[in-house]
C-alpha positions in Angstrom: 131.9 80.4 144.3 133.4 83.4 146.0 131.8 86.7 146.8 133.2 89.9 148.2 131.9 91.1 151.5 130.6 94.6 151.2 131.2 95.3 147.4 131.1 99.1 147.8 134.0 99.0 150.3 135.4 95.4 150.3 136.1 93.9 153.7 137.0 90.4 152.7 135.4 87.5 150.8 133.3 84.5 151.6 133.1 81.3 149.6 131.3 78.1 149.1 133.0 75.0 147.8 131.9 71.6 146.7 133.8 68.4 146.7 132.8 67.7 143.1 132.3 70.0 140.1 129.2 72.0 140.7 127.4 74.9 139.1 125.8 77.0 141.9 122.0 77.2 141.7 120.2 80.6 141.9 119.1 79.6 145.4 122.7 78.9 146.5 123.9 82.2 145.1 121.0 84.0 146.8 121.9 82.4 150.1 125.5 83.5 149.8 124.3 87.1 149.0 122.0 87.1 152.0 125.0 86.0 154.2 127.1 88.8 152.7 124.4 91.4 153.5 123.9 90.1 157.0 127.7 90.1 157.7 128.1 93.6 156.3 125.2 94.8 158.5 126.7 93.2 161.6 130.1 94.7 160.9 128.6 98.2 160.4 126.7 97.9 163.8 129.8 96.6 165.5 131.8 99.6 164.3 129.3 102.0 165.9 129.6 100.4 169.4 132.0 101.9 171.9 135.3 100.1 172.4 135.4 97.7 175.3 138.3 97.0 177.6 138.9 93.2 177.2 140.6 93.1 180.6 137.3 94.1 182.4 135.3 91.2 181.0 134.3 88.5 183.4 
């Protein structure tokens, strides 16, 4: 099962795979959708932060 991250402006994709044939349950699909929304939210917040100079990190 593969899902686009941020459907309105695709950023990438996340997927869940099983070692045997499997039909995803509604709960598994919902969990992947929650992860998608959470990642999209984190990405939006990250993009509003000021750039940091990596060389100044401890």
